C-alpha positions in Angstrom: -21.8 2.4 2.3 -23.5 5.7 3.0 -21.1 8.2 1.5 -22.7 11.1 3.4 -22.1 13.0 6.5 -24.0 12.5 9.8 -24.7 14.5 12.9 -22.9 12.5 15.7 -24.8 14.2 18.5 -28.2 13.4 17.0 -27.1 9.8 16.3 -26.0 9.4 19.9 -29.0 11.2 21.4 -31.5 9.1 19.4 -29.5 5.9 19.8 -29.5 5.3 16.1 -27.1 3.2 14.1 -25.4 3.3 10.7 -23.8 0.4 9.0 -22.4 -0.9 5.7 -19.4 -2.2 3.9 -16.6 -0.4 2.1 -13.8 -1.6 -0.2 -10.6 -0.5 1.7 -9.0 0.2 -1.7 -11.4 3.2 -2.0 -10.0 4.8 1.2 -6.8 6.6 0.0 -4.7 6.6 3.2 -5.6 3.0 4.0 -5.1 1.8 0.5 -1.5 2.8 0.6 -0.9 0.2 3.4 -2.4 -2.7 1.5 -0.3 -5.5 -0.1 -2.7 -7.0 -2.7 -4.6 -5.5 -5.6 -7.9 -7.3 -5.2 -11.0 -5.9 -3.4 -10.8 -5.7 0.4 -14.3 -5.6 1.9 -14.6 -4.1 5.4 -17.8 -4.2 7.4 -18.5 -1.2 9.6 -21.1 -0.1 12.1 -21.5 3.2 14.0 -23.9 3.2 16.9 -25.0 6.2 18.8 -24.8 5.5 22.6 -23.5 7.0 25.8 -20.7 6.1 28.2 -21.2 4.9 31.8 -21.6 8.5 33.0 -24.2 9.4 30.4 -22.1 11.5 28.0 -22.9 11.1 24.3 -20.7 8.7 22.4 -20.3 6.6 19.3 -19.4 3.0 19.2 -17.5 2.3 16.0 -17.0 -1.4 15.0 -14.9 -2.7 12.1 -14.7 -6.3 10.9 -12.8 -7.8 8.0 -9.3 -9.0 6.9 -6.7 -6.7 5.3 -3.7 -8.0 3.2 -0.4 -6.6 4.5 3.2 -7.3 3.7 5.3 -8.8 6.5 8.3 -6.6 7.1 10.3 -9.5 8.2 9.8 -12.1 5.4 8.2 -9.8 2.8 5.3 -12.2 2.2 1.7 -11.1 2.1 -0.5 -12.2 5.0 -4.1 -11.5 6.0 -4.4 -9.2 9.1 -7.7 -9.7 11.0 -9.6 -6.5 11.8 -12.1 -6.8 14.7 -12.2 -3.5 16.3 -14.6 -1.8 18.7 -13.9 1.7 19.8 -16.0 4.0 22.1 -15.6 7.7 21.0 -16.8 10.3 23.4 -18.4 13.3 21.7 -17.4 16.9 22.5 -19.7 19.8 21.4 -16.8 22.3 21.2 -13.0 22.7 21.6 -13.3 23.5 25.3 -15.2 20.3 26.0 -12.8 18.4 23.8 -9.8 19.6 25.9 -11.6 18.9 29.2 -12.8 15.4 28.3 -9.4 14.6 26.8 -7.7 15.4 30.1 -10.1 13.5 32.4 -11.0 10.4 30.4 -9.1 7.4 29.0 -11.5 7.1 26.0 -10.9 8.8 22.7 -12.7 12.1 22.3 -14.1 13.3 19.0 -15.2 16.9 18.1 -18.8 16.6 16.9 -19.5 20.3 16.3 -19.8 19.8 12.6 -21.2 16.8 10.6 -18.9 13.8 10.5 -18.0 12.0 7.3 -18.6 8.3 7.6 -15.8 7.3 5.2 -13.3 9.5 7.1 -14.3 8.1 10.5 -14.1 4.5 9.2 -10.7 5.1 7.6 -9.3 6.8 10.7 -10.4 3.9 12.9 -9.0 1.3 10.4 -5.6 3.1 10.3 -5.5 3.1 14.1 -6.0 -0.7 14.1 -3.3 -1.6 11.6 0.2 -2.5 12.9 3.0 0.1 12.5 5.3 -2.7 11.4 3.3 -5.6 10.0 4.6 -9.1 10.7 3.2 -12.6 10.2 1.2 -13.9 13.2 2.8 -13.7 16.6 6.0 -12.4 15.1 6.8 -15.8 13.5 7.2 -15.8 9.8 6.4 -18.7 7.6 9.8 -18.8 6.0 12.8 -16.9 4.7 12.3 -13.7 2.7 11.2 -14.3 -0.8 14.0 -12.2 -2.3 16.6 -13.1 0.3 20.2 -13.7 -1.0 21.7 -17.1 -0.2 23.7 -17.3 3.0 27.3 -16.2 2.6 30.1 -18.0 4.5 31.8 -15.6 6.9 35.5 -15.0 6.5 37.5 -15.7 9.7 38.1 -12.7 11.9 41.5 -11.4 12.8 41.2 -12.7 16.3 40.4 -16.2 15.1 43.7 -16.0 13.0 45.6 -14.9 16.1 44.1 -17.7 18.2 45.5 -20.1 15.7 49.1 -18.8 16.4 48.8 -19.2 20.1 49.8 -22.7 21.5 47.0 -24.5 23.2 46.9 -24.2 27.0 47.6 -27.2 29.1 45.5 -28.3 32.1 48.0 -26.8 34.6 48.0 -23.5 32.8 44.2 -23.3 32.7 44.0 -23.9 36.5 46.5 -21.3 37.4 44.7 -18.6 35.4 
């Protein structure tokens, strides 16, 4: 992975591309979200382009699998990352505010050189679920550290119902 910075407006204007792979463990904010200790390769590609109206943009693509811990069953599962994002580029704060108000795409301030690692990490964090769960919300089993099921004690209302004589068919119809 190129560790350096790049000029996003030049990349977009010349339709250039950058690409590589990074171990997610080396990205500090993303590493905090991982469940396993092993290497986690993530392929990335940043392509200079323009949107449908001709405004400069970057297409950021990420691909890989990230180990997360299911918050329901506490098991580790592999979250697929296949993300493509179009980021419009703003030359200054005024253009950033204007584009942000009129367009549904994300807008990125490109006045200074951008750090590849930071951009890749930001996009990865935006793709990860806020509350990770096994596929489609269905867990593969009970929590690993779950306590055995405890029998419930009868409620006070259940005890009162036992004191009341059972209703006959006539009483049920008149109620």
